[in-house]
C-alpha positions as CSV (number, residue, x, y, z in Angstrom):
1,M,157.2,137.2,250.8
2,S,155.5,135.5,247.7
3,I,152.7,137.8,246.3
4,V,149.9,135.6,245.8
5,F,147.5,136.3,242.7
6,I,144.0,135.5,242.4
7,V,142.5,135.1,238.7
8,S,138.5,134.8,238.8
9,A,135.9,134.5,235.5
10,P,132.7,132.6,234.8
11,S,133.1,129.5,233.1
12,G,134.0,130.3,229.1
13,S,135.9,133.5,229.5
14,G,138.9,132.2,228.8
15,K,140.4,132.8,232.0
16,S,142.2,129.2,231.9
17,T,144.0,130.0,228.2
18,L,145.5,133.3,229.5
19,V,146.4,132.0,232.8
20,G,148.7,129.3,230.9
21,R,150.1,132.0,228.5
22,L,151.1,133.8,231.4
23,L,152.7,130.8,232.9
24,K,154.8,130.3,230.0
25,Q,156.3,133.6,229.8
26,D,156.8,134.3,233.7
27,P,159.0,131.5,235.4
28,G,158.7,133.6,238.5
29,L,154.9,132.4,239.3
30,L,154.2,129.2,240.9
31,F,150.5,127.7,239.7
32,S,148.2,126.6,242.2
33,I,146.6,123.3,240.8
34,S,142.8,123.0,242.3
35,Y,141.4,119.8,244.4
36,T,138.1,118.8,242.9
37,T,135.8,116.0,243.3
38,R,134.6,116.3,239.9
39,T,135.4,113.5,237.1
40,P,137.6,114.7,234.4
41,R,136.8,116.6,231.1
42,G,138.2,115.9,227.6
43,R,141.9,115.5,227.9
44,E,142.2,116.6,231.5
45,V,145.4,114.4,233.1
46,Q,145.3,114.2,237.2
47,D,147.6,116.2,238.7
48,Q,147.9,119.1,235.6
49,A,144.4,120.6,234.9
50,Y,143.4,119.3,238.7
51,H,144.1,116.8,241.6
52,F,141.0,114.8,240.9
53,I,140.2,112.9,244.3
54,S,137.1,111.4,245.8
55,R,134.3,113.7,247.9
56,K,135.1,111.2,250.7
57,E,138.6,112.4,250.5
58,F,137.9,116.1,250.0
59,E,135.7,116.0,253.0
60,A,138.7,114.4,255.3
61,S,140.5,117.0,254.3
62,L,138.5,119.8,255.1
63,E,137.7,118.2,258.6
64,C,141.8,118.6,259.0
65,D,141.5,122.2,257.8
66,E,143.9,121.0,254.6
67,F,142.2,124.1,253.0
68,L,143.0,127.6,251.9
69,E,139.5,128.0,250.5
70,H,137.1,125.8,248.9
71,A,133.8,125.5,247.4
72,E,131.1,123.9,246.1
73,V,130.0,124.6,242.6
74,F,127.3,122.7,240.2
75,G,127.6,119.5,243.0
76,N,131.0,119.7,243.1
77,Y,133.9,120.5,245.7
78,Y,136.7,122.7,244.9
79,G,139.9,123.6,246.9
80,T,143.2,125.1,247.1
81,H,145.4,123.1,249.2
82,R,147.8,125.1,252.1
83,G,151.0,123.6,250.9
84,I,151.2,125.4,248.0
85,L,151.5,128.5,249.7
86,E,154.1,127.3,251.5
87,R,155.9,125.5,248.3
88,A,155.9,129.0,246.9
89,Q,157.4,131.0,249.7
90,A,160.1,128.3,249.8
91,E,161.1,128.5,246.2
92,G,160.8,132.2,246.0
93,R,157.8,132.5,243.6
94,D,155.0,134.4,243.7
95,L,151.7,131.9,243.6
96,L,148.6,132.4,240.8
97,L,145.2,131.1,242.0
98,D,142.7,130.1,239.4
99,I,139.3,130.2,241.4
100,D,135.7,131.1,241.6
101,V,134.1,134.2,243.4
102,Q,133.6,132.1,246.5
103,G,137.0,130.9,246.7
104,E,138.3,134.4,246.3
105,R,136.3,135.5,248.9
106,Q,137.3,133.0,251.5
107,L,141.4,133.1,250.5
108,K,141.0,137.0,250.7
109,R,140.1,136.8,254.4
110,K,143.4,134.5,255.1
111,V,145.4,136.4,252.7
112,P,144.4,140.1,252.9
113,D,147.2,141.5,250.5
114,A,146.2,138.8,247.8
115,V,146.0,140.5,244.3
116,T,142.5,139.8,242.3
117,I,141.5,140.0,238.7
118,F,138.5,139.5,237.5
119,V,138.4,138.0,233.8
120,L,135.2,138.9,231.6
121,A,134.1,137.5,227.9
122,P,132.9,141.1,226.1
123,S,129.2,139.8,226.1
124,R,126.4,137.4,227.1
125,L,126.6,135.9,223.5
126,E,130.4,135.8,223.2
127,L,130.4,133.8,226.4
128,E,127.9,131.5,225.1
129,K,129.6,131.1,221.9
130,R,132.9,130.1,224.1
131,L,130.7,127.8,226.0
132,R,129.6,126.1,222.7
133,A,132.7,125.9,221.3
134,R,134.2,123.7,224.4
135,S,131.5,121.0,223.2
136,E,131.9,119.4,226.8
137,D,128.6,120.5,228.7
138,S,125.0,119.9,228.0
139,E,122.4,122.3,226.9
140,E,121.3,122.2,230.7
141,V,124.5,123.2,231.9
142,I,125.4,126.0,229.5
143,A,122.1,127.5,230.4
144,R,123.0,126.9,234.3
145,R,126.7,128.6,232.8
146,L,125.0,131.5,231.8
147,D,123.3,132.4,234.7
148,G,125.8,131.9,236.7
149,A,128.0,134.0,235.0
150,A,125.4,137.0,235.4
151,A,125.6,136.6,239.5
152,E,129.2,136.2,239.2
153,I,129.9,139.5,237.4
154,R,127.6,141.4,239.9
155,N,130.8,140.5,242.4
156,Y,133.6,142.2,239.8
157,G,133.7,145.4,242.5
158,A,135.4,142.8,245.2
159,Y,138.4,142.8,242.3
160,E,140.9,145.4,242.1
161,Y,141.3,144.8,238.7
162,V,139.3,143.9,235.5
163,V,140.3,142.4,232.2
164,V,138.0,142.3,229.2
165,N,139.1,139.1,227.1
166,R,138.0,140.3,224.0
167,D,141.7,140.0,222.1
168,L,143.7,137.0,223.7
169,E,147.2,138.8,223.1
170,R,146.3,142.0,224.4
171,S,144.3,140.0,227.5
172,V,147.5,138.1,228.3
173,D,149.8,141.4,228.0
174,A,147.1,143.1,230.6
175,L,147.7,140.0,232.7
176,A,151.5,140.6,232.7
177,S,151.7,144.2,233.5
178,I,149.4,143.5,236.7
179,V,151.8,141.2,238.0
180,K,155.1,143.5,236.7
181,A,153.5,146.5,238.8
182,E,152.4,144.5,242.0
183,R,155.7,143.4,242.0
184,V,157.3,146.6,241.5
185,R,154.9,148.0,244.3
186,R,155.8,145.3,246.6
187,A,159.7,146.1,246.0
188,R,159.4,149.2,246.4
189,M,156.7,149.1,249.8
190,E,159.8,147.1,251.4
191,D,162.6,148.9,250.3
192,Q,161.3,151.8,252.2
193,V,160.4,149.9,255.6
194,R,164.1,148.3,255.5
195,A,165.4,151.9,255.5
196,I,163.1,153.0,258.2
197,L,164.2,150.1,260.5
198,G,167.8,151.0,259.6
199,T,167.2,154.4,261.2
200,F,166.1,152.7,264.6
201,E,169.2,150.1,264.6
202,K,171.2,153.2,263.7
203,G,169.9,154.6,266.3
204,S,168.7,157.4,264.3
């Protein structure tokens, strides 16, 4: 059974960079590429950064209940298609999702044993510096993202793990350690259950 890992963070916390590094070193993880109605930014490529679709297409998929979770953020839809979990299970890999706080709540209801990880920049000042360094957003959008970050951070208690992204290498190591620990924990649990079931099969 695939383990579902959910990584959330305020925009600008370095989550995408961390996730990208983790995926490169762990072939046992399958990344869930989200669907979105927003337009591509910078060098984002269709079906690599996101599956970019129209609002009409997204809403049609919503009506057919094709998403495990979805959210509307700053006027754009984002969502995780059901098919990606089926693919992970078929390939014998664990699933890694990069989704926001709204999406985490929805997905956790549908996949209660999903492992949740919250990534934080070390301070508001550092977060602002990172947002400005991207050179992607207007002043208005940056201000809105900083306000939204405060609201998201208040939800940290809903997550099982918190990683403060002060140093890239250490933060990647922290994420990798969480993945390894959860795999070991699940494997031990499955072994114990199989052993108990075995006693029933033997009539013990």
